[in-house]
All heavy atoms as a GROMACS GRO file, in nm:
protein
  578
    1MET      N    1   9.591  10.363  11.157
    1MET     CA    2   9.726  10.398  11.116
    1MET      C    3   9.727  10.544  11.074
    1MET      O    4   9.645  10.586  10.993
    1MET     CB    5   9.766  10.305  11.003
    1MET     CG    6   9.897  10.336  10.945
    1MET     SD    7   9.938  10.202  10.832
    1MET     CE    8  10.039  10.293  10.725
    2ALA      N    9   9.816  10.622  11.123
    2ALA     CA   10   9.825  10.764  11.090
    2ALA      C   11   9.854  10.782  10.942
    2ALA      O   12   9.931  10.708  10.882
    2ALA     CB   13   9.935  10.829  11.173
    3GLY      N   14   9.790  10.881  10.882
    3GLY     CA   15   9.812  10.911  10.742
    3GLY      C   16   9.720  10.838  10.647
    3GLY      O   17   9.720  10.865  10.528
    4PHE      N   18   9.638  10.745  10.698
    4PHE     CA   19   9.547  10.670  10.614
    4PHE      C   20   9.403  10.694  10.655
    4PHE      O   21   9.373  10.705  10.773
    4PHE     CB   22   9.574  10.519  10.623
    4PHE     CG   23   9.695  10.476  10.548
    4PHE    CD1   24   9.816  10.461  10.611
    4PHE    CD2   25   9.687  10.449  10.413
    4PHE    CE1   26   9.928  10.420  10.541
    4PHE    CE2   27   9.799  10.407  10.342
    4PHE     CZ   28   9.919  10.393  10.406
    5VAL      N   29   9.313  10.701  10.557
    5VAL     CA   30   9.170  10.709  10.580
    5VAL      C   31   9.108  10.586  10.517
    5VAL      O   32   9.139  10.553  10.402
    5VAL     CB   33   9.110  10.836  10.517
    5VAL    CG1   34   8.960  10.839  10.534
    5VAL    CG2   35   9.172  10.961  10.578
    6PHE      N   36   9.025  10.516  10.591
    6PHE     CA   37   8.960  10.398  10.540
    6PHE      C   38   8.812  10.431  10.514
    6PHE      O   39   8.731  10.425  10.606
    6PHE     CB   40   8.971  10.282  10.639
    6PHE     CG   41   9.112  10.238  10.662
    6PHE    CD1   42   9.189  10.297  10.760
    6PHE    CD2   43   9.168  10.141  10.583
    6PHE    CE1   44   9.320  10.259  10.780
    6PHE    CE2   45   9.299  10.100  10.603
    6PHE     CZ   46   9.375  10.160  10.702
    7PRO      N   47   8.777  10.469  10.389
    7PRO     CA   48   8.638  10.509  10.361
    7PRO      C   49   8.545  10.388  10.358
    7PRO      O   50   8.587  10.276  10.334
    7PRO     CB   51   8.648  10.572  10.223
    7PRO     CG   52   8.766  10.509  10.159
    7PRO     CD   53   8.862  10.478  10.272
    8GLY      N   54   8.416  10.417  10.383
    8GLY     CA   55   8.315  10.312  10.368
    8GLY      C   56   8.307  10.218  10.487
    8GLY      O   57   8.359  10.244  10.594
    9LYS      N   58   8.239  10.107  10.463
    9LYS     CA   59   8.215  10.006  10.566
    9LYS      C   60   8.344   9.933  10.603
    9LYS      O   61   8.420   9.893  10.515
    9LYS     CB   62   8.113   9.907  10.512
    9LYS     CG   63   8.069   9.802  10.609
    9LYS     CD   64   7.964   9.714  10.544
    9LYS     CE   65   7.930   9.599  10.636
    9LYS     NZ   66   7.833   9.509  10.576
   10PRO      N   67   8.369   9.913  10.732
   10PRO     CA   68   8.489   9.839  10.773
   10PRO      C   69   8.490   9.697  10.715
   10PRO      O   70   8.386   9.636  10.698
   10PRO     CB   71   8.478   9.834  10.925
   10PRO     CG   72   8.387   9.944  10.961
   10PRO     CD   73   8.292   9.960  10.846
   11SER      N   74   8.607   9.648  10.684
   11SER     CA   75   8.624   9.516  10.625
   11SER      C   76   8.692   9.424  10.724
   11SER      O   77   8.762   9.469  10.815
   11SER     CB   78   8.708   9.529  10.498
   11SER     OG   79   8.746   9.401  10.452
   12LYS      N   80   8.674   9.294  10.705
   12LYS     CA   81   8.745   9.196  10.787
   12LYS      C   82   8.892   9.191  10.748
   12LYS      O   83   8.976   9.152  10.826
   12LYS     CB   84   8.682   9.059  10.771
   12LYS     CG   85   8.545   9.048  10.832
   12LYS     CD   86   8.490   8.908  10.815
   12LYS     CE   87   8.351   8.900  10.873
   12LYS     NZ   88   8.295   8.766  10.860
   13VAL      N   89   8.923   9.231  10.626
   13VAL     CA   90   9.061   9.232  10.578
   13VAL      C   91   9.121   9.369  10.606
   13VAL      O   92   9.070   9.470  10.561
   13VAL     CB   93   9.068   9.201  10.427
   13VAL    CG1   94   9.211   9.203  10.378
   13VAL    CG2   95   9.001   9.068  10.396
   14GLN      N   96   9.227   9.371  10.682
   14GLN     CA   97   9.290   9.496  10.722
   14GLN      C   98   9.414   9.524  10.638
   14GLN      O   99   9.482   9.432  10.593
   14GLN     CB  100   9.330   9.489  10.869
   14GLN     CG  101   9.212   9.472  10.964
   14GLN     CD  102   9.118   9.591  10.962
   14GLN    OE1  103   9.163   9.704  10.965
   14GLN    NE2  104   8.989   9.564  10.957
   15ALA      N  105   9.442   9.651  10.616
   15ALA     CA  106   9.563   9.693  10.545
   15ALA      C  107   9.680   9.679  10.641
   15ALA      O  108   9.706   9.767  10.722
   15ALA     CB  109   9.549   9.836  10.495
   16MET      N  110   9.749   9.565  10.632
   16MET     CA  111   9.860   9.536  10.723
   16MET      C  112   9.989   9.521  10.642
   16MET      O  113   9.986   9.508  10.520
   16MET     CB  114   9.830   9.408  10.800
   16MET     CG  115   9.708   9.420  10.890
   16MET     SD  116   9.651   9.265  10.965
   16MET     CE  117   9.800   9.183  11.009
   17ASP      N  118  10.098   9.517  10.714
   17ASP     CA  119  10.230   9.500  10.652
   17ASP      C  120  10.231   9.378  10.561
   17ASP      O  121  10.188   9.270  10.600
   17ASP     CB  122  10.336   9.484  10.761
   17ASP     CG  123  10.477   9.476  10.704
   17ASP    OD1  124  10.512   9.560  10.619
   17ASP    OD2  125  10.551   9.385  10.745
   18GLY      N  126  10.276   9.399  10.437
   18GLY     CA  127  10.285   9.290  10.341
   18GLY      C  128  10.163   9.270  10.254
   18GLY      O  129  10.167   9.194  10.158
   19LYS      N  130  10.053   9.337  10.285
   19LYS     CA  131   9.930   9.325  10.206
   19LYS      C  132   9.938   9.414  10.083
   19LYS      O  133   9.995   9.524  10.087
   19LYS     CB  134   9.806   9.365  10.288
   19LYS     CG  135   9.777   9.276  10.405
   19LYS     CD  136   9.715   9.147  10.360
   19LYS     CE  137   9.668   9.066  10.480
   19LYS     NZ  138   9.605   8.943  10.441
   20ILE      N  139   9.879   9.368   9.973
   20ILE     CA  140   9.868   9.450   9.853
   20ILE      C  141   9.743   9.534   9.869
   20ILE      O  142   9.634   9.482   9.896
   20ILE     CB  143   9.860   9.362   9.727
   20ILE    CG1  144   9.987   9.279   9.713
   20ILE    CG2  145   9.839   9.450   9.603
   20ILE    CD1  146   9.981   9.176   9.603
   21ILE      N  147   9.759   9.666   9.853
   21ILE     CA  148   9.647   9.757   9.874
   21ILE      C  149   9.621   9.842   9.750
   21ILE      O  150   9.707   9.858   9.664
   21ILE     CB  151   9.672   9.850   9.995
   21ILE    CG1  152   9.792   9.941   9.970
   21ILE    CG2  153   9.689   9.770  10.122
   21ILE    CD1  154   9.802  10.056  10.069
   22ILE      N  155   9.500   9.896   9.745
   22ILE     CA  156   9.463   9.996   9.645
   22ILE      C  157   9.457  10.127   9.721
   22ILE      O  158   9.384  10.139   9.820
   22ILE     CB  159   9.327   9.964   9.582
   22ILE    CG1  160   9.334   9.827   9.514
   22ILE    CG2  161   9.287  10.073   9.483
   22ILE    CD1  162   9.200   9.770   9.476
   23ALA      N  163   9.537  10.224   9.678
   23ALA     CA  164   9.544  10.352   9.748
   23ALA      C  165   9.518  10.467   9.652
   23ALA      O  166   9.548  10.458   9.533
   23ALA     CB  167   9.681  10.370   9.812
   24LEU      N  168   9.462  10.572   9.705
   24LEU     CA  169   9.442  10.697   9.632
   24LEU      C  170   9.545  10.795   9.687
   24LEU      O  171   9.542  10.831   9.805
   24LEU     CB  172   9.300  10.750   9.654
   24LEU     CG  173   9.262  10.875   9.580
   24LEU    CD1  174   9.259  10.849   9.429
   24LEU    CD2  175   9.125  10.924   9.625
   25ILE      N  176   9.641  10.833   9.603
   25ILE     CA  177   9.747  10.925   9.644
   25ILE      C  178   9.741  11.049   9.557
   25ILE      O  179   9.753  11.040   9.434
   25ILE     CB  180   9.886  10.860   9.630
   25ILE    CG1  181   9.893  10.735   9.716
   25ILE    CG2  182   9.995  10.958   9.669
   25ILE    CD1  183  10.023  10.659   9.702
   26HIS      N  184   9.719  11.162   9.620
   26HIS     CA  185   9.710  11.290   9.550
   26HIS      C  186   9.617  11.282   9.429
   26HIS      O  187   9.649  11.331   9.320
   26HIS     CB  188   9.849  11.340   9.508
   26HIS     CG  189   9.943  11.361   9.622
   26HIS    ND1  190   9.921  11.454   9.721
   26HIS    CD2  191  10.058  11.298   9.655
   26HIS    CE1  192  10.018  11.448   9.809
   26HIS    NE2  193  10.102  11.354   9.772
   27GLY      N  194   9.503  11.214   9.445
   27GLY     CA  195   9.401  11.207   9.340
   27GLY      C  196   9.420  11.097   9.238
   27GLY      O  197   9.339  11.082   9.147
   28GLY      N  198   9.525  11.016   9.248
   28GLY     CA  199   9.549  10.908   9.153
   28GLY      C  200   9.554  10.772   9.223
   28GLY      O  201   9.609  10.760   9.332
   29PHE      N  202   9.494  10.671   9.159
   29PHE     CA  203   9.495  10.538   9.218
   29PHE      C  204   9.624  10.464   9.188
   29PHE      O  205   9.684  10.481   9.082
   29PHE     CB  206   9.378  10.455   9.163
   29PHE     CG  207   9.246  10.494   9.223
   29PHE    CD1  208   9.159  10.574   9.152
   29PHE    CD2  209   9.209  10.451   9.349
   29PHE    CE1  210   9.038  10.611   9.206
   29PHE    CE2  211   9.089  10.487   9.405
   29PHE     CZ  212   9.002  10.568   9.332
   30THR      N  213   9.665  10.379   9.282
   30THR     CA  214   9.782  10.295   9.264
   30THR      C  215   9.760  10.164   9.340
   30THR      O  216   9.684  10.160   9.437
   30THR     CB  217   9.911  10.365   9.313
   30THR    OG1  218  10.023  10.286   9.275
   30THR    CG2  219   9.911  10.391   9.461
   31VAL      N  220   9.824  10.059   9.295
   31VAL     CA  221   9.822   9.930   9.363
   31VAL      C  222   9.965   9.901   9.407
   31VAL      O  223  10.055   9.894   9.324
   31VAL     CB  224   9.770   9.818   9.270
   31VAL    CG1  225   9.775   9.683   9.340
   31VAL    CG2  226   9.629   9.850   9.222
   32LYS      N  227   9.986   9.888   9.536
   32LYS     CA  228  10.120   9.870   9.591
   32LYS      C  229  10.115   9.776   9.712
   32LYS      O  230  10.009   9.752   9.769
   32LYS     CB  231  10.177  10.004   9.641
   32LYS     CG  232  10.187  10.114   9.538
   32LYS     CD  233  10.314  10.106   9.461
   32LYS     CE  234  10.339  10.228   9.376
   32LYS     NZ  235  10.292  10.218   9.241
   33THR      N  236  10.232   9.727   9.751
   33THR     CA  237  10.243   9.647   9.873
   33THR      C  238  10.273   9.740   9.989
   33THR      O  239  10.367   9.820   9.983
   33THR     CB  240  10.355   9.542   9.859
   33THR    OG1  241  10.325   9.457   9.748
   33THR    CG2  242  10.366   9.458   9.985
   34LEU      N  243  10.194   9.729  10.094
   34LEU     CA  244  10.214   9.811  10.214
   34LEU      C  245  10.328   9.751  10.296
   34LEU      O  246  10.327   9.632  10.328
   34LEU     CB  247  10.086   9.816  10.297
   34LEU     CG  248  10.093   9.892  10.429
   34LEU    CD1  249  10.125  10.039  10.406
   34LEU    CD2  250   9.962   9.877  10.505
   35LYS      N  251  10.426   9.832  10.328
   35LYS     CA  252  10.540   9.792  10.410
   35LYS      C  253  10.549   9.885  10.530
   35LYS      O  254  10.538  10.007  10.514
   35LYS     CB  255  10.671   9.800  10.331
   35LYS     CG  256  10.675   9.713  10.208
   35LYS     CD  257  10.694   9.569  10.246
   35LYS     CE  258  10.711   9.484  10.121
   35LYS     NZ  259  10.735   9.346  10.152
   36LYS      N  260  10.567   9.830  10.647
   36LYS     CA  261  10.585   9.910  10.768
   36LYS      C  262  10.722   9.879  10.828
   36LYS      O  263  10.755   9.763  10.850
   36LYS     CB  264  10.476   9.878  10.869
   36LYS     CG  265  10.338   9.917  10.824
   36LYS     CD  266  10.237   9.883  10.931
   36LYS     CE  267  10.097   9.915  10.886
   36LYS     NZ  268   9.997   9.882  10.991
   37ARG      N  269  10.800   9.984  10.852
   37ARG     CA  270  10.933   9.969  10.909
   37ARG      C  271  10.962  10.086  11.002
   37ARG      O  272  10.943  10.202  10.964
   37ARG     CB  273  11.041   9.968  10.799
   37ARG     CG  274  11.029   9.858  10.696
   37ARG     CD  275  11.066   9.721  10.756
   37ARG     NE  276  11.054   9.617  10.656
   37ARG     CZ  277  10.947   9.539  10.638
   37ARG    NH1  278  10.841   9.553  10.714
   37ARG    NH2  279  10.945   9.446  10.545
   38ASP      N  280  11.007  10.056  11.122
   38ASP     CA  281  11.048  10.159  11.219
   38ASP      C  282  10.942  10.266  11.239
   38ASP      O  283  10.974  10.385  11.243
   38ASP     CB  284  11.181  10.222  11.176
   38ASP     CG  285  11.293  10.120  11.164
   38ASP    OD1  286  11.299  10.029  11.250
   38ASP    OD2  287  11.373  10.130  11.069
   39GLY      N  288  10.817  10.227  11.247
   39GLY     CA  289  10.708  10.321  11.270
   39GLY      C  290  10.667  10.402  11.149
   39GLY      O  291  10.586  10.494  11.159
   40LYS      N  292  10.721  10.371  11.033
   40LYS     CA  293  10.688  10.441  10.910
   40LYS      C  294  10.616  10.346  10.814
   40LYS      O  295  10.634  10.225  10.822
   40LYS     CB  296  10.813  10.496  10.842
   40LYS     CG  297  10.887  10.599  10.924
   40LYS     CD  298  11.010  10.647  10.850
   40LYS     CE  299  11.085  10.750  10.933
   40LYS     NZ  300  11.203  10.799  10.863
   41ALA      N  301  10.537  10.403  10.724
   41ALA     CA  302  10.466  10.324  10.622
   41ALA      C  303  10.520  10.358  10.484
   41ALA      O  304  10.548  10.475  10.454
   41ALA     CB  305  10.317  10.353  10.629
   42PHE      N  306  10.534  10.256  10.403
   42PHE     CA  307  10.582  10.271  10.266
   42PHE      C  308  10.491  10.194  10.172
   42PHE      O  309  10.434  10.092  10.210
   42PHE     CB  310  10.725  10.216  10.253
   42PHE     CG  311  10.824  10.281  10.344
   42PHE    CD1  312  10.844  10.233  10.472
   42PHE    CD2  313  10.896  10.392  10.301
   42PHE    CE1  314  10.935  10.293  10.557
   42PHE    CE2  315  10.987  10.453  10.386
   42PHE     CZ  316  11.007  10.403  10.513
   43LEU      N  317  10.480  10.242  10.049
   43LEU     CA  318  10.407  10.173   9.944
   43LEU      C  319  10.510  10.126   9.842
   43LEU      O  320  10.575  10.206   9.776
   43LEU     CB  321  10.303  10.265   9.880
   43LEU     CG  322  10.199  10.322   9.976
   43LEU    CD1  323  10.104  10.413   9.902
   43LEU    CD2  324  10.123  10.211  10.047
   44ALA      N  325  10.527   9.994   9.832
   44ALA     CA  326  10.630   9.936   9.747
   44ALA      C  327  10.569   9.882   9.618
   44ALA      O  328  10.472   9.806   9.622
   44ALA     CB  329  10.702   9.824   9.822
   45PRO      N  330  10.628   9.918   9.503
   45PRO     CA  331  10.578   9.868   9.375
   45PRO      C  332  10.627   9.725   9.349
   45PRO      O  333  10.731   9.683   9.402
   45PRO     CB  334  10.639   9.964   9.274
   45PRO     CG  335  10.769  10.002   9.337
   45PRO     CD  336  10.741  10.008   9.485
   46ALA      N  337  10.555   9.652   9.266
   46ALA     CA  338  10.601   9.519   9.223
   46ALA      C  339  10.710   9.535   9.118
   46ALA      O  340  10.796   9.448   9.103
   46ALA     CB  341  10.485   9.438   9.168
   47ASN      N  342  10.707   9.645   9.045
   47ASN     CA  343  10.803   9.672   8.939
   47ASN      C  344  10.916   9.759   8.995
   47ASN      O  345  10.894   9.873   9.036
   47ASN     CB  346  10.732   9.744   8.823
   47ASN     CG  347  10.819   9.766   8.703
   47ASN    OD1  348  10.941   9.770   8.713
   47ASN    ND2  349  10.756   9.782   8.588
   48ALA      N  350  11.038   9.707   8.992
   48ALA     CA  351  11.154   9.778   9.048
   48ALA      C  352  11.188   9.907   8.973
   48ALA      O  353  11.265   9.989   9.022
   48ALA     CB  354  11.275   9.686   9.049
   49ALA      N  355  11.127   9.929   8.856
   49ALA     CA  356  11.151  10.052   8.780
   49ALA      C  357  11.081  10.172   8.844
   49ALA      O  358  11.108  10.286   8.808
   49ALA     CB  359  11.105  10.036   8.636
   50TYR      N  360  10.991  10.146   8.939
   50TYR     CA  361  10.918  10.254   9.006
   50TYR      C  362  10.969  10.270   9.148
   50TYR      O  363  11.012  10.172   9.212
   50TYR     CB  364  10.768  10.224   9.007
   50TYR     CG  365  10.707  10.232   8.869
   50TYR    CD1  366  10.699  10.119   8.789
   50TYR    CD2  367  10.661  10.353   8.819
   50TYR    CE1  368  10.645  10.126   8.662
   50TYR    CE2  369  10.606  10.361   8.692
   50TYR     CZ  370  10.599  10.247   8.614
   50TYR     OH  371  10.547  10.255   8.488
   51PRO      N  372  10.960  10.391   9.204
   51PRO     CA  373  11.014  10.414   9.338
   51PRO      C  374  10.920  10.367   9.449
   51PRO      O  375  10.798  10.358   9.430
   51PRO     CB  376  11.028  10.567   9.343
   51PRO     CG  377  10.919  10.616   9.254
   51PRO     CD  378  10.912  10.515   9.142
   52VAL      N  379  10.977  10.339   9.564
   52VAL     CA  380  10.900  10.314   9.686
   52VAL      C  381  10.852  10.449   9.735
   52VAL      O  382  10.927  10.547   9.733
   52VAL     CB  383  10.987  10.244   9.793
   52VAL    CG1  384  10.914  10.235   9.925
   52VAL    CG2  385  11.032  10.108   9.743
   53ILE      N  386  10.727  10.458   9.779
   53ILE     CA  387  10.669  10.583   9.827
   53ILE      C  388  10.659  10.579   9.979
   53ILE      O  389  10.597  10.488  10.034
   53ILE     CB  390  10.528  10.604   9.767
   53ILE    CG1  391  10.536  10.608   9.614
   53ILE    CG2  392  10.464  10.732   9.823
   53ILE    CD1  393  10.400  10.598   9.547
   54GLU      N  394  10.723  10.673  10.046
   54GLU     CA  395  10.706  10.685  10.191
   54GLU      C  396  10.579  10.764  10.218
   54GLU      O  397  10.561  10.874  10.164
   54GLU     CB  398  10.824  10.754  10.257
   54GLU     CG  399  10.808  10.762  10.408
   54GLU     CD  400  10.926  10.825  10.480
   54GLU    OE1  401  11.028  10.856  10.414
   54GLU    OE2  402  10.915  10.844  10.602
   55VAL      N  403  10.491  10.709  10.300
   55VAL     CA  404  10.366  10.776  10.334
   55VAL      C  405  10.393  10.868  10.453
   55VAL      O  406  10.444  10.825  10.556
   55VAL     CB  407  10.256  10.674  10.371
   55VAL    CG1  408  10.127  10.745  10.409
   55VAL    CG2  409  10.232  10.578  10.255
   56THR      N  410  10.362  10.996  10.435
   56THR     CA  411  10.383  11.095  10.541
   56THR      C  412  10.248  11.155  10.581
   56THR      O  413  10.152  11.150  10.503
   56THR     CB  414  10.476  11.207  10.492
   56THR    OG1  415  10.412  11.277  10.385
   56THR    CG2  416  10.610  11.152  10.447
   57PRO      N  417  10.239  11.213  10.701
   57PRO     CA  418  10.113  11.274  10.744
   57PRO      C  419  10.066  11.387  10.652
   57PRO      O  420   9.947  11.415  10.644
   57PRO     CB  421  10.146  11.329  10.884
   57PRO     CG  422  10.260  11.246  10.930
   57PRO     CD  423  10.340  11.214  10.806
   58GLU      N  424  10.159  11.449  10.581
   58GLU     CA  425  10.124  11.561  10.493
   58GLU      C  426  10.062  11.515  10.362
   58GLU      O  427  10.000  11.594  10.290
   58GLU     CB  428  10.248  11.646  10.461
   58GLU     CG  429  10.313  11.711  10.581
   58GLU     CD  430  10.401  11.615  10.660
   58GLU    OE1  431  10.453  11.518  10.604
   58GLU    OE2  432  10.416  11.638  10.782
   59MET      N  433  10.077  11.388  10.328
   59MET     CA  434  10.028  11.336  10.200
   59MET      C  435   9.877  11.319  10.201
   59MET      O  436   9.817  11.291  10.304
   59MET     CB  437  10.088  11.198  10.170
   59MET     CG  438  10.234  11.200  10.140
   59MET     SD  439  10.295  11.033  10.111
   59MET     CE  440  10.225  11.000   9.950
   60GLU      N  441   9.819  11.334  10.081
   60GLU     CA  442   9.680  11.297  10.061
   60GLU      C  443   9.680  11.150  10.022
   60GLU      O  444   9.705  11.116   9.907
   60GLU     CB  445   9.617  11.380   9.950
   60GLU     CG  446   9.601  11.527   9.984
   60GLU     CD  447   9.540  11.603   9.869
   60GLU    OE1  448   9.462  11.545   9.791
   60GLU    OE2  449   9.572  11.721   9.857
   61CYS      N  450   9.658  11.061  10.119
   61CYS     CA  451   9.666  10.918  10.093
   61CYS      C  452   9.549  10.847  10.162
   61CYS      O  453   9.530  10.863  10.282
   61CYS     CB  454   9.798  10.862  10.144
   61CYS     SG  455   9.819  10.687  10.108
   62GLU      N  456   9.471  10.774  10.084
   62GLU     CA  457   9.359  10.696  10.137
   62GLU      C  458   9.373  10.552  10.091
   62GLU      O  459   9.399  10.528   9.974
   62GLU     CB  460   9.226  10.748  10.085
   62GLU     CG  461   9.189  10.887  10.128
   62GLU     CD  462   9.056  10.929  10.068
   62GLU    OE1  463   8.960  10.849  10.074
   62GLU    OE2  464   9.050  11.039  10.013
   63VAL      N  465   9.356  10.458  10.182
   63VAL     CA  466   9.351  10.317  10.144
   63VAL      C  467   9.207  10.287  10.106
   63VAL      O  468   9.117  10.302  10.186
   63VAL     CB  469   9.397  10.226  10.259
   63VAL    CG1  470   9.376  10.079  10.222
   63VAL    CG2  471   9.543  10.252  10.293
   64TRP      N  472   9.187  10.246   9.981
   64TRP     CA  473   9.053  10.215   9.932
   64TRP      C  474   9.019  10.068   9.949
   64TRP      O  475   8.904  10.030   9.949
   64TRP     CB  476   9.039  10.257   9.786
   64TRP     CG  477   9.003  10.402   9.774
   64TRP    CD1  478   9.068  10.508   9.830
   64TRP    CD2  479   8.892  10.456   9.705
   64TRP    NE1  480   9.005  10.624   9.798
   64TRP    CE2  481   8.897  10.596   9.720
   64TRP    CE3  482   8.791  10.401   9.629
   64TRP    CZ2  483   8.804  10.680   9.665
   64TRP    CZ3  484   8.698  10.485   9.572
   64TRP    CH2  485   8.704  10.623   9.591
   65GLY      N  486   9.120   9.984   9.960
   65GLY     CA  487   9.091   9.842   9.978
   65GLY      C  488   9.217   9.759   9.981
   65GLY      O  489   9.327   9.807   9.956
   66VAL      N  490   9.197   9.632  10.016
   66VAL     CA  491   9.304   9.534  10.019
   66VAL      C  492   9.273   9.431   9.910
   66VAL      O  493   9.161   9.383   9.900
   66VAL     CB  494   9.312   9.466  10.157
   66VAL    CG1  495   9.418   9.358  10.159
   66VAL    CG2  496   9.339   9.569  10.265
   67VAL      N  497   9.373   9.399   9.829
   67VAL     CA  498   9.354   9.302   9.722
   67VAL      C  499   9.346   9.163   9.785
   67VAL      O  500   9.436   9.122   9.857
   67VAL     CB  501   9.469   9.308   9.619
   67VAL    CG1  502   9.454   9.199   9.514
   67VAL    CG2  503   9.473   9.446   9.554
   68VAL      N  504   9.236   9.092   9.759
   68VAL     CA  505   9.218   8.958   9.814
   68VAL      C  506   9.209   8.852   9.704
   68VAL      O  507   9.218   8.733   9.731
   68VAL     CB  508   9.093   8.949   9.905
   68VAL    CG1  509   9.111   9.037  10.028
   68VAL    CG2  510   8.968   8.984   9.831
   69SER      N  511   9.191   8.897   9.579
   69SER     CA  512   9.179   8.803   9.468
   69SER      C  513   9.218   8.874   9.339
   69SER      O  514   9.201   8.994   9.327
   69SER     CB  515   9.034   8.753   9.459
   69SER     OG  516   9.020   8.660   9.354
   70VAL      N  517   9.269   8.796   9.244
   70VAL     CA  518   9.307   8.849   9.114
   70VAL      C  519   9.247   8.758   9.009
   70VAL      O  520   9.260   8.636   9.016
   70VAL     CB  521   9.461   8.855   9.097
   70VAL    CG1  522   9.497   8.904   8.958
   70VAL    CG2  523   9.522   8.944   9.203
   71ILE      N  524   9.181   8.818   8.910
   71ILE     CA  525   9.124   8.742   8.798
   71ILE      C  526   9.204   8.779   8.674
   71ILE      O  527   9.220   8.897   8.643
   71ILE     CB  528   8.976   8.776   8.776
   71ILE    CG1  529   8.897   8.740   8.903
   71ILE    CG2  530   8.922   8.703   8.654
   71ILE    CD1  531   8.754   8.787   8.901
   72ARG      N  532   9.255   8.679   8.604
   72ARG     CA  533   9.336   8.705   8.485
   72ARG      C  534   9.281   8.626   8.368
   72ARG      O  535   9.243   8.510   8.383
   72ARG     CB  536   9.481   8.664   8.506
   72ARG     CG  537   9.552   8.746   8.608
   72ARG     CD  538   9.694   8.703   8.616
   72ARG     NE  539   9.758   8.778   8.723
   72ARG     CZ  540   9.886   8.799   8.730
   72ARG    NH1  541   9.966   8.747   8.638
   72ARG    NH2  542   9.938   8.867   8.827
   73GLU      N  543   9.285   8.687   8.252
   73GLU     CA  544   9.252   8.617   8.130
   73GLU      C  545   9.381   8.552   8.079
   73GLU      O  546   9.480   8.621   8.056
   73GLU     CB  547   9.196   8.714   8.025
   73GLU     CG  548   9.150   8.646   7.900
   73GLU     CD  549   9.086   8.742   7.803
   73GLU    OE1  550   9.002   8.824   7.847
   73GLU    OE2  551   9.123   8.738   7.686
   74LEU      N  552   9.381   8.422   8.063
   74LEU     CA  553   9.500   8.351   8.024
   74LEU      C  554   9.514   8.335   7.873
   74LEU      O  555   9.624   8.321   7.822
   74LEU     CB  556   9.507   8.213   8.091
   74LEU     CG  557   9.507   8.218   8.244
   74LEU    CD1  558   9.504   8.076   8.300
   74LEU    CD2  559   9.628   8.292   8.296
   75GLU      N  560   9.402   8.334   7.804
   75GLU     CA  561   9.405   8.322   7.658
   75GLU      C  562   9.310   8.424   7.597
   75GLU      O  563   9.208   8.456   7.653
   75GLU     CB  564   9.361   8.181   7.616
   75GLU     CG  565   9.457   8.073   7.662
   75GLU     CD  566   9.414   7.935   7.613
   75GLU    OE1  567   9.346   7.928   7.510
   75GLU    OE2  568   9.451   7.838   7.679
   76HIS      N  569   9.348   8.473   7.479
   76HIS     CA  570   9.263   8.570   7.410
   76HIS      C  571   9.166   8.501   7.318
   76HIS      O  572   9.188   8.409   7.253
   76HIS     CB  573   9.349   8.668   7.329
   76HIS     CG  574   9.422   8.762   7.423
   76HIS    ND1  575   9.539   8.728   7.484
   76HIS    CD2  576   9.392   8.885   7.466
   76HIS    CE1  577   9.580   8.828   7.559
   76HIS    NE2  578   9.492   8.925   7.550
   0.00000   0.00000   0.00000
């Protein structure tokens, strides 16, 4: 996919439309849902208070991984 670099060993899990990914954008990490529409890629937040980010070829954007599991502490 244009605009993305996949560092390290290839994974069986691919960064596809609708997948939650870990991305490095301009030196900062973020966790967003990858959305593809009309040949463009967007990073959508789970929290509506944050903007959707359109990924452009000029951006420094690397996909570091795809979220496949979440571990949560339910009680303190």
